[in-house]
N, C-alpha and C positions, 0 to 999 in steps of 0.2 A: 504494499500501500504507500502511496505517495504521502509526503508531510509538505505542510507549507512552511516556507523558509523566507523570512523577510531580510532583504540584504541590508548593509549598513546604509547606503544611499536612500532606499526607502524608509528605513527607521529614521534617518534624519529630516527628511520630508514630512514625516510624521509628526517629530516634535517641533518643526517648524510650523505646520499648520494649527497645533495645541497652543503653542505660545503667541501667535498671531491672535488667534479667537479669544484666548484667554483675556488679552489686553483689550480686544475691541469689542467683545461682547460677554466676558465672564468665564468663571470656571466651568459652570454647569453646560453653557453650550458648547464649549469647546471640547469636554468630556463626550457629550453626547455626540458631537461630530467624528471624533476619534473613534468611538465605540462603533459607529455607523459604518465607518470605513473598513474597520477589522471585522466586523460582523458579516460585512457582503462578501468576505473571503471563505466563510462558514461553507462546508459544501465542496469545495475545489478538490478536496482529497478523493471524494467519489466520483466527480463529474469534472475533472481537470480541463477539458476542451469546451466547457460551457459559454465560454466568453469569445466573442468574434475576434478575427485576427484583426491585428492593428496596421492598416494601411502605411502610415507614416514610417514603420519601421520594417517594412517588408524587404529592404535591402539588407539589412542583418543577415547573420548566419541561422541565428535563433528564430523560432515561430512564436512572434510575440503575440498573445493575446490581451484583452483586456474585460475589466467588470466596470460598471458606472456606479457610483453613489454620490447622489447629488449632482455637483459641478465637477467632481473628480473622476479621473480615469485610474484605475487600479492596474497597471500594466504588471504582466507576469508571462512567464514561459515555463514548460514542462521540460524540466531536465531527467530525462529517464535513467541517466548514466548516475547520477547521486539518488536517484528515487524521491525525488520532491519538485516542488512547484515555488520557483523562485519569483516571490515579489521584488521587482527591481524599480519601481517608480509609481508615485501617486502625483498624477498630472491635472492640475487646475484647468480645465478647458475652457476659461475665461482667458488663458494666456494665448499668447502667439502658438498656433500649431509646430512651426518649427523647432520650438525649445523643448519639443518632447523627446528628440533625439541626444539631449543634453545628460546622459547619465552612463 
C-alpha cells in the first residue's frame, strides 16, 4: 500500500499559508484552511490516480496530478519505487500559473 509523503517544499508552503492567514484572519481560520488542505489528501493511498494530470507540468519526467481545495492545487505524483505518493507543492491558483513550476 502507498503512503502519503509531504516534501519539505510542500510543508514549507503549508506553513507559509498558515502564518499568512493567522495574521490576516486569525488562528481559527488558518487552522481550518490547513486542515482542509490536509484532509483533501485523505484517500489518496487507496486511489492515487484520482486527481487529473497537471498540464502545466507535463514536460516533467514524473506524471504530476492535483487535487483542489478552495483556491489551492495540491500537486502530487505517485512514486512507485518508494511506495508513496509525494505531495510536492500547494499552489494558490490566484497566482501566475507559470509559477507552478517553481519547486
